[in-house]
N, C-alpha and C positions, 0 to 999 in steps of 0.2 A: 396299826394307821396308817391313814392313804392322803398323802398331800401331793398337792400336782399347781407348781408354777412358769410363767414365763423366765426367761433369762436371755439377756443380751451376749454383743462380744465383748462388752466393756465390763458383765458380771462376769466374762468368764476370765480375764486379762484380772481383774481384783483377785477372783480363785487360787489362780495360779502365783500371784507373789505373794499371797496369804501360806499357801502351801509350800512355797521356795522357801520363806521365810523361816520356817520350822526347820529345815534341812540344816545338821551341821556343815557337809560339804560344801553347799552354799554359802555359808555364814564365815567359812575359811575361803572359800573362792574372794569374796570381798572384801577380809583383811588382807589378804595378798594382796589387792588390784591396789587398798588405798599403799600397802605399805610398798609396794615397787612404785607405782605413783610419785611418792614422795622423793622414795631413794634416786628414782630417775631426776628430778628436778634438783633436788641438791649438786647429785652431779654433773647436768648440764652447766647450773649458774656458775658452781665449782669450777668447771673446765676450762668454761669461758672468762671467768677474772683470772685464774691461771695462765690462763695463754696471752688472753688480747691485753690483762689487766695488767699481768705481771704482780698481783696481789692476793698472794691464796688464804691469808685470814680474810680478808676483805669477802672473798669469793666465799668463802667455807660460813663465816657469817650470815651474807647473801642469800645464800642456797639453804640455809638452816632454816630463815624466815619464809622465802618460796617453797619449802618443803612442807611448812606449818600451813601456807595456805594453800596448797594445794591438797592436799590432806584435808584443809576443811572442806573446799569446793568437789572431793573426790564423792561423795555420797549423795547426793543432790543429782548429780551429772550421771552417775553409774545407776540411776534408779531411773531417771528419765532414758535414758542407753536402754533397762530393761524392759518401761514400758514400751518404746517404741517397736524395739523388736517383740517382743509378743505379740502384738498390734499387729507387724509386717508376719509371723506367725497364723496368725490366728485369719489374719483376711486370706494369704494364702490355702490355710484347710478350711474355710467354710467360705469364703469368697463375699459377695454383697451380703449375703441371707446377715440379719442380725437379732429376728427374735426365737424361738427355740421354747421348746415345752420342756420342763424337768418334770416326770412322777420319782418319789420316792413311797416306799412302802417301809415301816418296820412289824419285821415278822421276829417271830423265835429264834430266825436260825441266823438272821442276819438283816441287815440296812439293805433293801432294794433298791436300785436307782434305774430308769430308763429317758433316757438323749440320746438325739441323733439315731433312730432306728437302733443302738446300741441298748442291751440289758444286761448289771451286773449288780452280781452280790458280793456285797464286802459282810464274811461272816463276823461276827460279835468277838472271836476270836481275836479276830485280824484290827480289830479296832484298838487306838492305843486312847484317845479323850473324844471327851463329846465338847465343843467348845463355846459359849453363847457371848455371840460378838454384838454390837449396835444394830445391825441391818441383816444377820442368819443366825443358823445353826449349824454351825462348823462338826462335819462327823469326821475325824480324822483319824485313816488306816495307817498298817505300814506301806502304804505304797501308792497314798492319793488320799481320796474321801470325795468329801460331798460338802458342797458349801448348799443349805437348803434356807433360801431367802425370806424373809420374815412377810414378803408376798404370796407365801402359800399361805398365810393360817388366816381366817378368819376374824379371831379375836387374839387378845394375848396368850387369853384362859387355856385355847386352841394348842397355842404355841409352849406355854407351860406345859400341855399333856403332853405332846409332842417329846418335850426335854425331857420329863419324868419319868416315861414311856422307854426312850432309850438311855437311859440311865439305870434303869432295873433292869433291860434287855442284858446290858453291859455287865453290871453286879453278880449275875445271875449267870455268865460265860466265865466268868475270873473264879468261882469257885470247883470244886472235887466234881466231877462227874457223879457219883453217888448222893451228894448233897444238892445238886442242880435237878435233880432227880429226882430227891424228895419235896424242894421247893415247888417244880413243876404239876407235881402229882397229888400232892397234899397231904403227904402221909408216907 
């Protein structure tokens, strides 16, 4: 099954964020950033009250309150920072062009993707999962994947057929070679 759709730099940023959010390393970086921010905030407030006000208990308590506030503010700030960095990166790599065409074809071998003068086939063995979102079908692989936007499908039935075909190929890739050959040849 072959589909085609247009996508924008904003779609690329959204897809990048989706795939980054799945990464254990990225989640670890975010947690470390949050903890470092809270600890640094506590330390600054504590040292200020210790040195300037000569009140370590007040410094420790107000530092704790400031650390909690900074921990609450951190996720939103980090998300805006990520959005800006991804936008800047995409602008650097792709310039002012804002609309691109993506072709995706599901084959027995894998998911073939063509976009921006590049063709890639993600073999089914490398596909980790197929995720249905509100506005796309994300085919997640070990090294990234592809986000097939809903505008690639003329109808919801066509979208459903695409998902079922992808899930069927994925299931076939996870069974043994002899069993797969039997499934494919029908006997």
